[in-house]
C-alpha positions as CSV (number, residue, x, y, z in Angstrom):
1,N,-12.2,-0.5,-1.5
2,V,-8.6,0.7,-1.2
3,L,-6.5,0.1,1.8
4,A,-3.1,1.7,2.4
5,F,-0.2,0.0,4.2
6,P,2.7,2.4,4.6
7,S,6.2,0.9,4.8
8,N,9.6,2.5,5.0
9,D,11.3,-0.4,3.2
10,F,12.5,2.1,0.5
11,N,13.7,4.7,3.1
12,Q,11.2,7.4,1.9
13,E,8.3,7.2,4.3
14,K,7.6,9.7,7.0
15,D,8.7,8.9,10.5
16,T,5.3,8.6,12.3
17,D,1.8,7.5,11.4
18,A,0.6,11.1,12.2
19,E,3.1,12.5,9.7
20,I,2.1,10.0,7.0
21,L,-1.6,10.9,7.5
22,D,-0.9,14.7,7.4
23,Y,1.2,14.3,4.2
24,V,-1.6,12.3,2.5
25,Q,-4.3,14.7,3.6
26,T,-2.3,17.7,2.4
27,N,-1.0,16.3,-0.9
28,F,-3.8,14.0,-1.9
29,P,-7.1,15.5,-0.6
30,E,-9.1,13.2,-2.9
31,V,-7.9,10.1,-0.9
32,H,-10.5,8.8,1.5
33,F,-9.5,5.3,2.2
34,P,-8.0,3.7,5.4
35,I,-4.3,4.2,6.0
36,F,-2.9,1.6,8.4
37,S,0.2,2.0,10.6
38,R,3.6,1.9,9.1
39,A,5.3,-1.5,9.1
40,P,8.0,-3.4,7.2
41,L,6.6,-5.4,4.3
42,A,8.3,-8.6,5.5
43,S,6.1,-8.5,8.7
44,N,2.9,-7.7,6.9
45,M,0.8,-10.8,6.3
46,V,-1.3,-8.9,3.7
47,F,1.7,-8.3,1.5
48,Q,3.0,-11.8,2.0
49,L,-0.3,-13.3,0.8
50,A,-0.6,-10.8,-2.1
51,Q,2.9,-11.6,-3.3
52,K,2.2,-15.3,-3.1
53,H,-1.1,-15.1,-5.0
54,T,0.2,-12.9,-7.8
55,N,3.9,-14.0,-7.9
56,E,4.8,-10.3,-7.9
57,G,6.6,-8.6,-5.1
58,V,6.7,-4.9,-4.2
59,K,9.4,-3.2,-6.2
60,W,8.9,0.4,-5.1
61,N,6.7,2.7,-3.1
62,F,2.9,2.9,-3.9
63,H,2.7,-0.7,-5.1
64,K,-0.9,-1.9,-5.3
65,Y,-2.7,-5.2,-5.3
66,L,-6.3,-5.8,-6.6
67,V,-8.0,-8.2,-4.2
68,N,-11.2,-10.1,-5.1
69,G,-14.3,-10.6,-2.9
70,E,-12.8,-13.8,-1.4
71,G,-9.8,-11.9,-0.2
72,R,-7.3,-13.2,-2.8
73,A,-4.9,-10.9,-4.7
74,V,-5.6,-11.3,-8.4
75,K,-3.6,-8.5,-10.0
76,S,-0.6,-6.3,-9.1
77,Y,0.0,-2.7,-10.1
78,G,3.3,-0.8,-9.9
79,H,3.9,2.7,-8.5
80,R,3.0,4.5,-11.8
81,V,-0.7,3.5,-11.5
82,Q,-2.6,6.0,-9.3
83,P,-4.7,4.5,-6.5
84,V,-7.9,6.1,-7.8
85,D,-7.4,4.9,-11.5
């Protein structure tokens, strides 16, 4: 499963959760995974653990982590890799 955690850490995110959802639905109609509320990466425990497990931090928007069945991040993917790849 894919889970999306929007953040405005790079000053490019929409202002509200509703605007984010509308943007995704309009521009990426093939996306059918949960999109959580916008929050800074530093306060998001998911990203803190993923960075710890992979030793790779988020460098730009649309960063992705592959998480195994035990909930541990095992691989990191940069913004050039599409979520459905």
